[in-house]
C-alpha positions in Angstrom: 11.0 14.9 -19.3 7.6 14.4 -18.2 8.7 12.3 -15.2 11.4 14.7 -14.5 9.0 17.7 -14.3 6.8 15.7 -12.5 8.8 14.7 -10.1 10.5 18.4 -9.6 6.6 19.5 -8.8 5.8 16.4 -6.2 9.2 17.3 -4.5 7.6 20.0 -2.4 4.3 17.7 -1.9 6.5 15.5 -0.1 8.2 18.1 2.2 4.9 18.8 2.9 4.0 15.5 3.5 7.2 14.5 6.1 6.2 17.8 8.0 2.7 16.7 8.4 3.5 13.3 9.6 6.7 14.5 12.0 4.6 16.8 13.4 1.8 14.0 14.1 4.6 11.7 15.7 8.3 11.1 15.0 8.9 9.6 11.9 11.6 7.5 10.3 12.9 6.5 7.0 11.4 3.0 5.7 7.9 4.5 7.4 7.8 7.4 5.4 8.7 5.6 2.2 6.0 3.2 2.8 3.7 6.3 3.8 4.4 8.5 0.3 3.5 5.0 -1.5 0.4 5.0 -0.2 0.0 8.2 -1.5 1.5 7.3 -5.3 4.6 8.7 -4.6 7.3 6.3 -5.8 10.6 7.8 -3.5 13.4 5.3 -2.8 15.3 5.3 0.7 18.4 7.2 -1.3 15.8 9.9 -2.3 14.1 10.7 0.7 17.3 10.5 3.4 19.0 13.3 1.9 15.6 15.4 1.9 15.3 14.3 5.7 18.6 15.7 6.3 18.6 18.8 4.3 15.1 19.3 6.2 17.4 18.8 9.7 19.8 21.5 8.3 17.2 23.8 7.5 16.2 23.6 10.9 12.5 22.0 10.0 13.2 18.8 11.5 14.9 17.6 14.6 16.6 13.8 14.9 16.9 11.5 17.6 18.9 8.5 17.3 17.5 5.2 18.9 18.6 1.8 19.2 15.9 -0.5 17.5 16.9 -4.3 17.5 20.4 -3.9 17.5 20.6 -1.1 14.9 20.3 2.4 15.3 17.0 4.2 14.1 17.2 7.8 13.2 13.5 9.2 14.2 12.5 13.0 12.8 10.1 15.2 14.5 9.1 18.7 13.5 10.5 22.0 15.4 8.9 25.1 15.9 10.6 26.4 12.5 9.1 23.9 10.7 5.8 23.7 12.5 5.6 27.6 11.4 6.7 26.6 7.8 3.8 23.8 7.8 0.9 26.3 8.8 2.3 28.9 5.7 2.2 25.5 3.2 -1.3 24.4 4.5 -2.3 27.9 3.5 -1.0 27.8 0.1 -2.1 24.5 -0.5 -5.5 25.3 0.1 -5.8 28.4 -1.9 -4.1 26.6 -4.7 -6.5 23.9 -4.3 -9.5 26.0 -4.7 -8.1 27.9 -7.7 -7.5 24.7 -9.6 -11.0 23.4 -8.7 -13.4 26.2 -8.9 -15.0 26.7 -12.2 -13.0 29.0 -14.6 -13.0 32.6 -14.2 -12.7 35.2 -16.8 -11.9 34.9 -20.5 -11.0 31.3 -19.9 -12.7 27.7 -20.6 
């Protein structure tokens, strides 16, 4: 149960990570899986690729297929819409970070 709840919660963070890195440079699946693992997210390619595809369908990412060592690798870059969403997500994440790290206000302790 706890894993399922955390997985749902972290899914939004994963989307933000993807947008952030796709803004820095084109990303591909295996690289992104490894990058997310460095941040403590245990995500498989089978979970990541549908996320990338849905973000492409939603117009947040654009895909370019390139041949690498005889295989086609799908590179994803951020779109203008994705960049706008990332700006908003950063604002919301910053506000949340401030709220959950500040001393409690009011009647909560």
